[in-house]
N, C-alpha and C positions, 0 to 999 in steps of 0.2 A: 317499945316498938313491937307492933304486931308481927305475926309470921309472914303475912303478905308483904308488909313494908320491908322486912328483912330480905325476903326473896327478891323483891324488885331492886333493892340496893345491891344485892349480890350480882344479879343479872347485869345491871348497869356497869358495875366495876369490871366484871368478867368480860363484858362486851368491849370495854375500852382496851383491856389487855389484849383481847383477840384481834381487834381492829388494828392495834399497833403492830401485831404480828402478821398482819395481812392474811388472816385466815379466811375472811369473807363471810362470817356468820354474825348476824346482828342479834341484839338482845330481843327484839320483837319476834324474830324467827324462833329463837330458843324457847321463849315463853309460849309461842303458839304450838310448837312441837309437844311440849310437856302437857299443855292443856288438852291438845288433841288425843293424848294418850290417857286422858281421864285420871290424872294424878291428883289424889285427894290432899296429900301432904307434900308440898314441894320444899319445905324448909330444909330437910336434911340434904337434898340434892344441891340446892343453892349454897348451903353451908360448905359442901364439898368443893363446889366450884370456886367459892370465895377463898377457901384455904389453899387450893391449888394455885390460884392466881397470885395470892400473897407469897407463896413459897417459890414461885417461878417455875413450877413443874409443868408437865405436858398436859395443859388444859384442852388443847385441840383434840387429842386422841379420845379423851373422855366425852367431849361434845359430839364427835363423830359417832362414837359408840351409842350415845343416847339418841342421836338423830336416826341411826339405822335400826336399832332394836327397841327404842322406847325405854324410858326410865324404869318401867316395871320389870324389864328383862335384863337390865344392865347390872353386872356384878363387879363393876370397876371399884377398886379400893384405893384410896390415896390418903395419906396422912392420918390413918386411923378412922376415917369416915367411909361409909358404904352407901351407894345409891340405893334407896329403899323403894320398894314397889307400893302399889296401892293397898296391898293386903298387909303390909308391915305396920307396926305400931311405933309411934314416936311421941315423946313428951313435948307437945307444943300447945301453945295457948291460942284460944279463939280460932281454931281451925275450922270448926263447924260453923261458927258464926260468920266467918268471912268467906264461906264457900260461894255464896251468891255473888260476891264481888269479883270472883276469879273467872267468870264466864267470858268467853271471847266477845269482843266488840265487833261492829260491822266491818271496820277497816282491817281488823285482824283476820276476819273470816275471808276477806278478799285475798290477803296474803297466803292464807292457808290453801285456798283453792288454786293459787298459782304455783304451788310447790307439789310436785309429784302427781300432777293431773295431766290431762291431754291438752294443755294450753300450747299455743303455737309460737311461743316466745320464751326466752329465759331472761332472767335479770342479770345485771352486771355482776352481782355477787356470785350467782351460779356460774356464769361464764368464766370468771377468773378464780373460782375455787380450786382447791387442791385435788378434789375428788372428781373433777370433770375429765371425761375420757372421749370427748367428741373430736372430730378432725379439726375443727376450728375452736380453739380454746385460748384462755388468757395466759399471761406470763407465769402465773403461780401454779400452773397445772403440774402435778407430780413434783412439786418443789420439795416436799418432805422426803421423797425417795432419793434425792440427789445428795451425795456425800458432801460434807463441808469442804473437802479438798478439791472437789470438782471431778466430774466423770471423764475418764480418759480411756478410750476404747482401743484394744489391741487388735490390729488387722489379723485376719485368719492365717495369712502366710508369713506371720512373724513368730519368732521364738518367744515363749513366755518368760524365758530367763534372760537372754541377751537383748530382747526387744529389737531385734534386727531380723531381716528376712532369712528364713532357714534354708540350708542347702541339703541336709540329710534329715528330713523330718521324721520324728518319732512321737508317739503320744502315749498317754496313760489310759487306763480303763475308763476314766471319767471324761476323756476327750481333750485334755490339755496337751497342746503341741509344743515340743521343744526341738532344738537342733541337737543332733546326737553328740557332737563333739562338746558342746557347752554343758549339756546335762550330765555327760559322763564325768567330766572334771568336777562338777558340782557334787555328784553322788559319791565320788571317791573321798571328798573332803567332809561332807556333812551327812549324806545318806538320807535326806528328807526331800519332800516335794517342795520346790521353791514357791509354789503358788499357795497351797493350803497348810504347809508345815508338817504334814503327816509323813510317816515313814515310807520310803520309796527305794526299791532295789532296781538293779540293772535288768534283771529278768522280767520285771514288770513293764518294761518299755516295749512298744509295738511299732514296728517299722511301717511307715505310711508310703503308699504309692500314689502319686498325683500324676494325671495326664496333662500334657501341654500341647498347645497348637504351634504353628509355624512362628508366631510372634513371641513365644515364650510365656504366654499367659496360661494360667491353670484353668483347665476346662473339665467338663464331665466327659468321661471316656466313651459314653454311649451317644448322647445328644450333641456333644461338642459345644455346649453352652458354657460361656465364660463364667467362672465362679468369682463372685465379688464378696464384699463384707456384708452384703444383705442377702446372701444365699444361704439356705439351710443345707448344710453339708453333713453327710453321714458316711461313715466308713464301715465296711464289712470285714470282720476280723476272721482270719484263718491262721490260728496258732500265734506265731510271733510276728505276723505281717497283716496288713489290711489294705484294701483298695478303697479309695475315696470316690464318692459319687454325689451328685445332687440328690437331696432327699426326695424330690419329686420323681426322679427316675426310679429309685427303689420302691417308692410307694405305688407307682403305676405299673411297673414291669415285673416286680417281684411280689409285693404284698398282695395287691389286688388280683393279680393274675395267679397267685398261689404258686409261683415259680421260685422255689427256695434254692436257687443256684446262682452263683456269682456270674454277673453278665460279662465279666472279663476273663476270669480263670475257669469258669464253669464248675466251681467247687460248691458243695452243699454248705448251707449255713442255716441258722435258726434266728429267731428274733432276738435272743440274748446276745448274739454276735454283733448286733448293730451298735456302733459307737457314734454318738453325736459330737461332731467336731465344732460345729457352730450353729446356733439357733438364734435367728433374728428376734424372736419373742423373748429370749432370755439373755439380754446383753449384759446383765450383771455379772455373768460368769467370765466375761472378758474385760472387766473393769480393772484397770491397773492399780487403782488405789487400794483394792482389796487383796492384792498379792502379798504373800508373807514376806518375801525378800525385799519388796518395796517398803513395807512398813518397817522392817528391821533397819533399813538404810535411813528412813526418816527419823527413827528413834535413836540413831547414832550407834546401833549395834553392829553395823556392817564392818567387815575387816578389809574391804576393798579388793577382795579376790574374786568378785563376781565377773564372769567372762562377758566381754562385749560392753557396749555403752547402754546401760540399763536405766538411765535417767528418764522417767516418764515424761518430763517436760520437753524432752527432745524427740519424742516418738512421732509427733505429727510432722515436725520439720524433717526428720529422717525419711519418713514415708514419702513426703513430697519430693525430696531430693532424689530418692531412688526412682520414683515414677518419672521425674523429669529426665533423668539419665537414660532410662529405658526408652522414652519417647525420642530422645536425641539419637540414640543408637539405632533405632528402627528407621528414622528418617535418613540417617547417614547411609545405612545399608541400602535402602531403596534408591537413594541418589547415586551410589556407586554402581548398583546394578544397572540403572538406566544408562549411566555413562559408559559402562563396559560394553553394552549392546550396540552403542553407536561408535563408528570409526572416527577417530580424531585425526585430522591431517597433521603430519609431521612438519617440523620447522625446516626450512631450507636455508642454505647459506645466502642465497640471492635475496636482496631486499624486496624485489617484486614478489617473489614466492612467499615471503613472510607476510607481506601485506595481504595477499590473496588468502592465505591461510587464516589470518586473523579475521578477515571479513567473513569467511565461510563459517568459522567457529562461533561468531557472534550471531549469525543469522539463524532463525529458528529452523531446526531440522525435523523433517517428517519421517516417521518410521516406515520403512519399505514393507509393503504387503508381501508376505511369503507366497510362493508359487502354489503351495498346497492349501491355501486358506479357503475355508468353506464359505458358503453364502450366509450362514447363520453364525451368531455369536456363541461364546462359551456358556452363556446363561448364568455366570457367576454373580454378575451385578444384580440380576433379578432375584436369584436365590438368596443372596446375602441381605437383600433389602427386605425380604419377607420372613427371614428366619434369623433369630438371634444366636443360633448355634453355629453359624458359619462366619468365617472371617470376612469382614466387609471388603468389597471390591467395587471400584467406581468406574473402571474402564470397560468399554464395550468391545473387547478384543474379539476378533473372529476365530472361530474354532479351526483347528488344524486337522486336515485329513491325513490318514496314514497313506503309505505308498500304494497299498492295495486299493484303498477307497479312491485315491486320486486317479489311478490308472484305469479303473473299471468304469470310468465315465465314458459315454459314447462319444466317438470322434476325437478322443484324446490320444490314443496310441494308434498311429497309422502305419507302423512297420508291419510287414508281412512275416508270418511264421511258417516254418516248413517242418514236416514230420513224415516218417515212413511207417506204414502199417505192415508188419511182417506177418504173412499168413501162410497156411500150408499150401496155398495155390500160387504163391509168389508175393512180391513186395508191391505196395501201393504208395506212391508219393502224393501227399496232400499239401495244399497251400492254405494256411489259416488266415482269416481276415478279422483281426480284433477291432477294426475301426468301427464296425456297426454291431458286432456281437462280442464285446470284451469279456463278459461274464462266461459265455460258453467256451471261448478260447482259453481263458484262465482255468476253468474247470477241467477241460480236456488235457491241457499241457501239465497241470499239476498232478492229476491222477496218473498220467503216463509216466511222469518222473518218479512217482511213488511206487511204480510197478503194479498199479491197480488192474491194468488191462492185460497183464501177462497170463498167457495160457487160458484165455476165455473163448468159449465156443460161440459161433454165430448161431443163435437160436431160431432165426427166422430168415427165410430166403424165398423170395417170390420172383420168379422169372418175369422179365420185362417190366419189373416194377422197382424192387429195392432189396437190399440185404441189411439185416439188423443185428447188432451185437452190443457188448459192453455191460452185460449182466453177469455178475459172478455166480449167481445161482443157476443160470442157464435156462430159466423158466420164462423170462420176459417180465417177471413181476418184481424183481429185485433191483439192486443198484442204489448207490448213495452218492451225492455230490461231494466235492471237497469241503464244503461247509457243514456237511452233516444233515442238510435239509434241502428241499427243492428250492429252485430259484426261478425268477420271472422270465417270461419270453422276451426275446429281443428281435422283434419283427419289423422294426422301423429301419428302412434302408433300401438300397436299389437291388439287392440280391434276391433272385427268384429261382424257382425250380424250372428253369427254361432249357436245361441241357442235361446230358448224361454225366454222372459222376459227382453230383452235388452232395456234400457232407453236411448233415443237419442233425439236430437233437430230436430224439424220440420222447414222447410224453404220453400221458394218459388223461390229458385235459389241459385247460388253460393254466399257465404258470406252474407246471408240475415237472420241470426238467430235473434230471438226476445225473446218471452216468451213461445211460444208453444213447446210442447214436445209430444212424443208418446212412447208406450210400444208395443213390438212385441209379437205376439202369436206363432210365429214359426221362424225358421231360414230364413233370407232374404239376401242371399249373393249379390243380385243385388243392394242392398243399400250401399254396402261397398264403402268407399271413396266419398260418396255423402252426408252423414249426420254425424254430430258430436255425437259420443257415449260418454256418461259421467257417466254411471252407469248401474246397473242391479238389478233385483228383487231377494231377498234372503229370506229364511225362518229363523225363530227364535222361541224361546220358547213362546208359547201362541199365536203366529201369524202364520197362515198358508197362506203365500202369494200366494202359487200355487193355492189353492182353490179359493181365492179371484179373482185371474186372470182368473180362469176358469169361475166363475160366471159373470165376466164382459164380457167375450167373448160370453156368452149365452144371453145377453140382446138383445131383439128384435129391429130391425131398420126398417126404411122405405126404399123406393127405392133410396134415396140419402144418404144412410148409416148413417142417423141420428137416435140416439136411440129414440124409441117410449116410453119406460118405463123410469122411473126416474133413471138417471145415472149421479150423481153429485159428483164432488171432493169437499168434505167438507173443508178440510184444509191439509196443508203440515207441519208436525212437524219435525224440524231438531234437532236430539238428539246429534250428534257429528259433530261440524263444523271443517273441516280439517284445515281451515286457522287460526282459533282461537287456535287450538292445535299447529300449527306451530309457531305462535307468542309466545305462552306460553313456548314452548320448547326453542325458541330462547332467550327469556328473562332469562330463567334459565341458559342457556349456557353462556350468557353475565355476569350473576352474578357469576358463577363459575370461568370465566376468570378473572373477577375483584378480586375475592378472591385469586386466584393463583398469580395474579400480585402483590397483596399486600404481599403475602408470599415471593415472589421473591424480593420485595423491602426490606423486613425485613432481607434478608441474604441468600436466596436460596430457593430451592424447599421444599415442605412439608416434604419429607422423608430425607432431609439433615439438619434438625433442631436438630440433635444430635451430640455430640462430639465423638471423636474416642474411648473414654472410655465408651460410652453408656449413658452419662448424657444428659438430654434434656436441651434446651435453651429456656428461657422465651421470651416474646415479647420485653422486655426492654434490652435483651442481657445478663442477669444474668443466672448463672448455677443453674438448679433445682436439689437440692440434693435428694438422695434416690428415684429416679424415678422408678416407677414400670414398669416391663415389658421391661426394657431397654435392648438394645443389647450390643455388644462389648465383650471385653475379660473377664470381671468379672461377666457376667450373670450366667455362669455355677457354679462358686464358691458360689455365692449368693443362687442359687437353692439348692446346696448341704448342705449349712449351715441351710437352712430353713427346710430340711428334718430331720435333727438331733434333738434329744430331748433336753430338757432344761438342763439336767445333763450330757449330753455327752461331753459338752465342757470341764469339769474338768478332765475327765478320759483320754481323747485322746488328743494327741497333734501331730502336724505335725512335723516329724523328717526328716531332710535332709539326704538322703542316699549318702554316699561317696564311690565311686568305685575306688579301687586301681589298678593301671596298672603296670605290670612287665616291667623291662628294656628291651629294644629290644636286641635280641641275633643275632649275626652275623651268617649267614648260613655256614655250614661246607663245605669246598672245597672237591670235589671228587678227590681221588687219581687216577693218571693216570695208566692205565693197563700196565703190563709188559709182555714181550713175543711177539713173532711174529716180524713182521718187524717194527712195530711202525711208527714213522713219519720220519724215516731216518735221525734223528739228529746225530747218531753216525757214520754215513758214512763220 
């Protein structure tokens, strides 16, 4: 047999073996590959393939090596044979004579053009081959990389020793995670790493710090993105402890930004302090079948002292059970939270009350809108919908305003406030109007309560116009509001500068109110809609505010309208705070509503707690006998008996009066009149 015939026979036999192994490489493709590499002598290569096929060795790896590098560069050795290149010598017969017969044919050239070219399709063999790495591939893809026992992946939040969720996570320098209690008992007994079998000490363990959200899920501490089995997780080591992050967070905020400080503890670190806990591109490191203690158990070398349930066959079932329990616990907690926020009617002893209660409990209840609910929602639904780092929210709950935000709405607080301005010229009583200027009144009263206006000089005084103060610097350029910044004007309302003694805010332009205020000495219509009016001067018993205002107007000033004489605001005393009065009234109203709600839960409104006979019902549902002042049918009889004397009951008795009725008498028929023509019956 010639060398070419031997080569074709080896190719055919090797192709049968490979086809049976579902490798997906045909004899024609192998022959085309070798001829495309300009191999002059193919007999040694086919002899090697034939020998491997007969011995049952790994023919596939040799063929893949030949396909990738060409037989001229392959140094694969098997069974004493070596793949020879075109430059090597071999004792073969008729090689040169048969060289012209080894040229590729037309159909083989077509197959050669279809492999490794820019064709727009792939063959079935290429699609299902083991070296196919496309997104859509056959069932044999990466078949050779799968262990015979099957690939079993350990979740990132599971201990590599007990194969159960960890409670106190620690890791090694290689990123293998254990539970501290489990690995501690293991190291005391064996002193080796249960994953790779190498020596391991307790001092080599690194404590891990994982962040969790409200639902107990492990999240990134910066972006709050939930970490899953497909997340690249990296820890930053600081001595014997480490903080876990998503790798993307460290890459973007530390590495690329060149910020080598921990984003949680603000400690410095270097690249060598990064520990990879989970890499989705390297799932082989979390393959249970490669763990040393699993192999020992499979080989029968385990002594049964391994903590926890470390059977890899039950890892998937355990994970599913744990996840199901967590989901049930979360749903139960949400249900209990919803039930606790709604008031359940209590059961009554009366059958009617129980039926009403059951009907109310079965009917769908609507959540009452809080009094301080804003017009806008919290925005959590939209934020969680567009961001994976937030906990999902599906309810469009309205945002809640604080007491300050709620009361500073115009026309909300209608109570009047009262304060006294103590000056060197006397006292001034002012009435505050928060209905149309709530922010100005809030600012004035809060600054006064903080002692901000104590011992401040009036820095501007213009006769027949106004007097201005409230600046701690005394220059007219200072002052700060209670919020630390200027606030907007409140000029909408009926209040105008139509009289003497108007209290208003001073400003240096639109929406620049701070702490300065002024009092007018006369009507100033030209200031309307330019300054916020929040009060006016009033007289009271013992305090003549008008006279004090007149004395202030008479204080001498210099050419810059600054008082020459002592004109100081000693203090501002707030006697009636309108906002505290509003909160007090609101609290009393809520208590009354709660009381009425409790009465309604007990069986109805307060005026419906009596029976139809006028007897009152107690809280426990029993009838109160002999109730005083009760209404109903018997109240007049009881009142009449109370007016009678003690001896009247023996002499008088109530006798039923019987009225007799005569039998009904039929009416007498009128006789018909005779004479005349009548009704013509006799005709």
